[in-house]
C-alpha positions in Angstrom: 63.5 -56.1 20.0 63.2 -54.3 16.5 64.0 -56.4 13.9 66.0 -54.8 11.0 65.2 -57.6 8.5 61.8 -57.3 8.9 59.5 -55.7 6.0 58.0 -54.4 10.0 61.0 -52.5 10.9 59.5 -49.1 11.3 56.2 -50.6 13.5 59.1 -52.2 15.6 60.9 -48.7 15.5 57.6 -47.3 17.0 56.3 -50.3 19.0 59.6 -49.4 20.7 59.1 -45.9 21.6 55.7 -46.8 23.0 57.1 -49.7 25.0 59.7 -46.9 26.4 57.5 -44.9 27.3 55.3 -47.4 28.7 57.8 -48.3 30.5 58.6 -44.4 32.1 55.1 -43.9 33.0 54.6 -47.5 34.2 51.6 -47.8 32.2 50.7 -51.7 31.9 50.8 -52.1 27.5 50.7 -55.4 26.0 50.9 -56.0 22.4 48.4 -58.1 20.4 47.9 -58.5 16.6 50.5 -59.5 14.5 53.8 -58.3 15.8 52.9 -60.1 19.3 52.3 -63.4 17.4 55.3 -62.1 15.7 57.4 -62.0 18.4 55.5 -65.0 20.5 56.7 -67.1 17.2 60.0 -65.6 16.9 62.1 -67.4 14.7 59.0 -67.6 12.4 59.1 -70.5 10.8 59.6 -70.0 6.7 56.8 -69.3 4.7 54.8 -67.3 7.1 56.4 -64.1 7.4 54.1 -60.8 6.9 53.6 -56.9 7.2 51.6 -55.8 9.9 48.9 -53.4 9.2 49.0 -51.1 12.2 50.3 -51.7 16.1 47.4 -53.2 18.6 47.9 -53.1 22.5 46.2 -54.1 25.8 45.8 -51.6 28.5 43.8 -52.1 31.8 40.5 -50.0 31.7 41.3 -48.2 35.0 44.5 -47.0 33.4 43.0 -44.9 30.5 43.8 -41.8 31.7 47.4 -42.9 31.9 47.8 -44.6 28.8 46.0 -41.1 27.3 48.8 -39.4 29.2 51.3 -40.8 27.8 50.4 -41.3 24.2 49.7 -37.3 24.5 53.2 -36.3 26.4 54.8 -38.7 23.1 52.9 -36.4 20.7 50.2 -38.8 19.5 47.3 -38.0 18.2 44.0 -38.8 19.0 41.7 -39.8 16.3 38.9 -38.1 16.6 36.5 -41.1 15.0 37.4 -43.5 18.2 36.6 -40.4 21.1 33.1 -41.9 21.3 34.5 -45.6 22.5 37.8 -44.2 24.5 36.4 -45.8 27.4 36.7 -49.0 25.8 39.1 -48.7 22.6 41.4 -45.8 21.7 43.0 -44.8 18.3 46.5 -43.0 18.3 48.7 -41.4 15.3 52.1 -40.8 15.9 53.3 -37.5 15.4 54.8 -38.1 11.8 51.6 -39.7 10.7 51.6 -42.3 8.1 50.2 -45.4 10.9 48.2 -45.7 13.7 47.9 -47.4 16.8 45.1 -48.9 18.9 45.0 -49.6 22.6 42.1 -51.9 23.8 41.2 -50.9 27.0 40.4 -54.0 29.5 38.8 -56.3 27.1 39.7 -57.2 23.1 36.3 -56.8 21.5 35.2 -58.4 18.2 33.4 -61.6 16.6 34.0 -62.0 21.1 34.4 -60.3 24.2 37.3 -61.5 25.5 38.1 -60.3 29.2 42.3 -59.7 29.5 42.4 -57.2 32.7 44.9 -60.2 34.6 46.7 -61.1 31.5 49.3 -57.7 31.2 51.9 -58.9 34.4 55.1 -60.7 32.7 58.2 -59.1 31.1 57.3 -60.0 27.6 56.1 -57.5 25.2 53.4 -58.9 24.2 50.0 -61.2 25.6 50.9 -65.2 26.2 50.3 -67.2 23.8 46.6 -68.8 24.4 44.8 -64.8 24.3 46.6 -64.2 21.2 45.6 -67.7 20.0 41.8 -67.3 21.2 41.7 -63.0 19.4 42.5 -65.1 16.6 40.3 -68.3 17.2 37.8 -65.9 17.9 37.3 -64.3 14.5 33.8 -66.5 12.4 35.0 -64.9 9.3 38.8 -65.8 9.1 40.9 -64.1 6.1 44.4 -65.5 5.3 46.6 -63.1 7.2 44.6 -64.9 10.4 45.3 -68.1 8.8 48.8 -67.2 8.6 49.0 -66.2 12.3 47.3 -69.2 13.6 50.3 -71.8 11.6 52.5 -69.3 13.2 51.5 -69.9 16.8 50.4 -73.4 16.2 53.1 -74.7 15.0 55.4 -73.2 17.4 53.8 -73.4 20.5 52.9 -76.5 22.8 49.7 -77.4 25.3 51.0 -76.9 28.3 49.7 -76.0 31.5 51.4 -72.7 32.0 52.2 -69.3 29.9 55.7 -69.6 29.8 57.4 -69.4 26.4 56.3 -71.5 23.9 53.5 -72.6 25.5 50.1 -72.3 25.2 48.3 -72.6 28.3 46.1 -75.7 28.0 43.6 -75.3 31.3 43.3 -71.8 30.9 41.7 -72.0 27.1 39.3 -75.0 28.1 38.5 -73.0 31.5 37.0 -69.8 28.8 35.2 -72.3 26.8 33.4 -73.8 29.0 32.2 -71.1 30.5 31.3 -69.3 26.9 29.2 -71.7 24.5 30.2 -68.9 22.2 32.8 -68.2 22.4 33.3 -72.1 22.3 31.4 -72.8 19.0 33.3 -70.6 16.8 37.1 -71.4 18.5 35.7 -74.8 17.5 34.5 -74.2 14.1 37.8 -72.7 12.9 39.7 -75.2 15.0 38.3 -78.0 13.0 38.8 -75.9 9.5 42.5 -76.3 10.5 42.2 -79.6 11.2 40.7 -80.2 7.7 42.2 -77.8 5.3 44.1 -79.9 3.0 46.3 -77.7 1.6 47.8 -76.9 5.3 48.2 -80.0 6.0 50.6 -80.8 2.8 53.2 -78.3 4.4 55.4 -78.8 7.6 54.3 -75.6 9.4 50.6 -76.3 8.6 50.4 -79.9 9.6 52.7 -79.6 12.8 49.5 -76.5 13.3 46.6 -79.1 12.5 48.1 -81.2 15.1 48.2 -78.7 17.5 44.9 -77.6 16.7 43.2 -81.5 17.0 44.7 -81.5 20.5 42.9 -78.1 21.8 39.5 -79.4 19.7 39.4 -83.0 21.6 39.9 -81.2 24.8 37.6 -77.9 24.2 35.8 -80.9 23.4 36.0 -82.6 26.4 36.4 -80.0 29.5 33.5 -79.7 31.7 30.8 -77.1 30.9 29.3 -74.4 32.9 25.4 -74.4 33.6 25.4 -71.0 31.3 26.9 -73.0 28.7 24.3 -75.4 29.0 21.9 -73.4 28.9 22.9 -71.7 25.7 23.6 -75.0 23.7 20.1 -75.8 23.9 18.9 -72.6 21.9 22.0 -73.6 19.9 23.0 -72.1 16.2 19.4 -70.7 15.8 20.1 -67.4 17.2 23.6 -66.0 16.6 26.3 -65.8 18.6 28.6 -63.4 17.4 29.0 -59.8 16.2 30.6 -58.9 13.1 32.9 -56.2 13.0 30.1 -53.8 11.1 28.3 -54.0 14.0 30.8 -53.1 16.1 31.0 -50.1 14.4 26.9 -49.3 14.7 27.6 -49.7 18.4 30.8 -47.0 18.5 33.2 -49.7 19.6 
């Protein structure tokens, strides 16, 4: 899947090496992050390409040792700073240096925690579009690259009932959001931002993305809510419902 015309051709080549090693070892490993969204959104709409900073993967928690063996055999060097959190997240550098690879084990932990143990099946090298969407919508403080990724995903996908190519699984998303008030609040805040962004609405891709965001927002608000959701909702925004990146670092994540 190397894209020779991409500004990220080197990282595509690195991904292919890692994917081949994972396949040879029988270790499920799925892309997350910018490359995953680019692959899910291909062909990427004009004006929405961007440079990736690194490679990010999700693996099963029980495959921790297999992941370590995979990268060590391939000559990668572990970042010593990630040793403390190796049961949750590992950081590796290829033998030639210059890049780094993040591997999240079992869950994607940032502002919110997304449990992904059961989302690693299927032939596509990336996580399903619904999960990739959540990894962006769960960010409390979106930056420009996050917005670009959201527009790429939302403008190239439709809402549906499955994880098929080109589809965002709506029942899966509303089920997660209806059971977690904190995640629901951050996600719907970001969807509202996308819907109201006049600069986005001025471009065809932005307008398409805003339309899907509006439909997802309405579905999330209308979906059934769990008792845990309703209990947390009583406290509302009086108590912080998310983590910031610096808090994760302090916790050793």
